[in-house]
N, C-alpha and C positions, 0 to 999 in steps of 0.2 A: 599502240598505247599514246596517248595523246600527251602534250607538255603538261596539262595540269595534273595528271595522275602521276607523271613522272616527279614533277615538283613535290606532291604530297608524299611520295615513297622516299624522296631523298631527306625531305624533313623529319619524316618519322625515324630514318635509319641515321640520321646525323650526317648526311654526306653532303659536302659542299664541293663545288667546281672549282678548280683552280683558274683566275682570271689574269692574264697577262695585261701588265700595265701598259696602255698605249703611249708610245712617245712620239712627239712631233717630228715630222719628216720635213727636212729643209732642203733636200735635193741640190740642184743647181740653180736655185734661185737667183735672179740678177745677172746670169751669165752674159758675156758681150760676145758675140761672134763677127768678126770681120771679113769681108770679101777675100776671096783668093786673088790679091793683086799680081803677086809675082807669077802665077801660072807657068812655072818651071822655065821662066826666061831668066837664065842664071848669068847672061852677059851684061856687064856694066862697064862703062867708058871712064869713071871715075870712082875715087874712093869715097866711101861712106856713102854711096847713093843707095845700095841694098844691102841689108845686113840679115842674116839669118840665125836663129838660136834654136837650142833644144837642150834636153837634158838626159844624160845616160847614168847608169849605175856602174859603180867600180866595187869590184869585190875585195874585201880585206878578211882574209880568213873564213869565217863563216857568217859574216855580215857584209853588208853594203852601205857605201857612202854614195853621194849623188853629184855628179859634175854637171853643171850648167856653163855653157860656152856661147859666144857671140862670133861669128865668122863673117868678114867682108868679103862679098861675092867679086868684087874686082880684084882682089890678088889673092883670095883664099886665107888670109892672114886672120889668125884668132885675136880680135881685139879687145875683149874682155870675157873673163871666166870667175867662177866662184865654186869651192867645193863645200859640200855641208853633210851631216850626219842624217838631216833630214831633207824629204822631196817634198818641200812645201812652198808655199808663195813667197815667205821670205828669202829663199834660195834665188828666185827669179828677180825680185826686187833688189836684193843685194847685188847681182850681176848688172843690172841697169844702173845702179849707183856707180859701179865700176867702170860703166861706159860713158858717163856722164861728163868727163873730162876729155873725151875725144872731139876733135873737130867736126861735129855732126852738122847735117843740112837741117834747115826747116822742110819738113816733108820726107825726110830720109825713110825709106821703105824698111819695115822691121817685120820680118816674116817668121812664124812658128807653126807648129801643130796646134791641135786643139785641146792640149792637155788642160788640166782644170785650172792650173796657174795662168794659162795665158788667155781664160775666157772669163777671168774674175773681172770684177769692177775695179778693184785696187790696180790690176795690172793697166787696165785701159786708161785709167787717170794718169797713172805715171807716164804712158806713152803720149798723152795729150800735153802733160807738162814739159815733157822733153821734146816736144813738137817733132814726134815720130809717127808715120803713117802706118797703122797696124794692117796687118795681112795674116790670114790663116790658111794652112793646107786643108785638103778636102780630108775628111773623117776617115781614117785607116789607110790613107794613101802616103807610103812612106817616101816615094819618089818625088812628091811636091817639095821636100826638104832634104834632098838626096845629098848635097854639099857637105852640110854639118854631120850628116850621118857617117859620110866617108871619113871625114876627119876623125870621128870617135872610133871607127873601125882601125884606121891607121894607128892612133893613140895605144890602142889594146893590143894589137898583133905585134907591135914593133916595141912596146915598151912594158906595158902592165903585165901582160901574160907571160914575158920573158922574166922579170924580175919579181913578181907577185909580192906587192907590198904587204907588210906585216901590221902595220899601224896607220892611223889616220894621218900622223905627221909624215911617215915615208910615202904614202900614197900623194899627198900634196906636194911634197918636194920633186917625186917623178914627174907628176903632171905638170908642174912648173918647168923643169929641166925639158920634158919632151916640147912642151909649147914653144919654149925659146929656141930649141932646135928646129922645130918645124916652120917657124916664122922666119928664121935667119939663114938655115942652112940647108934644109930639105928642099931638093931640086923638084920642079914640077913641070912635067912635058907641056902642059898646056900653056905655059909662061915661058916657052922658050929655054927650057931647063936652067930658070933662075928661081931662086927661092921668093917667097913672098914678099919680104921686105925688098930684096933686089929689084923685083918688079915694079914694086911701088915706087921706089927711088927713080928707076929708069924713066917710067911713065911720066914723073913729076920735072925730069931734066930738060 
C-alpha cells in the first residue's frame, strides 16, 4: 500500500497521526576545552602555582548536595570551597569568587576535569579575568585529578560517612569543621608528617 492510499484511508476514517513538536537542541555549543597542562605532574615548589578543583556529591538523607573545592598542590591545602543544592555553573563561579581573595600569581595553573561547568564560556572568561591558566584532564581519566579526588575520599570516610548529616546546614558545618582539621591538624606523610598549614609555614620560613 502506497502513501497516497494510506493518506486517503486515514482521511476517510478520521485518523490523524500524533506529531511530536520538535525542540531546538542546544547541546554543548560554545564549550571551551583547555590542554592538559598539568599532565599528572603534582610536584610544586611554591604555593598557588598549581591549583586543582572538582565537584563531589554529599548525601543528605535521600537527596544530594554538591561540594566544589580547590586544592593547592604545593601543600594539599584546601584554599576555597562552596556547597550548593545545585550542581550548576554558579557553584563553580561562586567557588572561584571565594578564591579571588587569595594571593594568586598571574598564570597560576588551574586544573579541572571536563565537566560542563568547566568547559563553559563563562568559566573560561572568569579564569581569564582572574589571570588563571586553565587546564583540563583527559576525558574519563580520574587519575589526572587524583589529588582533589583523594581529599574528597578522606572527607567522606573520616567525617560524612560516620556522622551522616541530616540537613544542609549540618552538612555545611561538618564540611567546614573537617576542612579546618584537614588544613591545620591532619598530618601528611608526603610532607614529613606536617599538616598542610604547617608545611606551608615551614616552606615560607
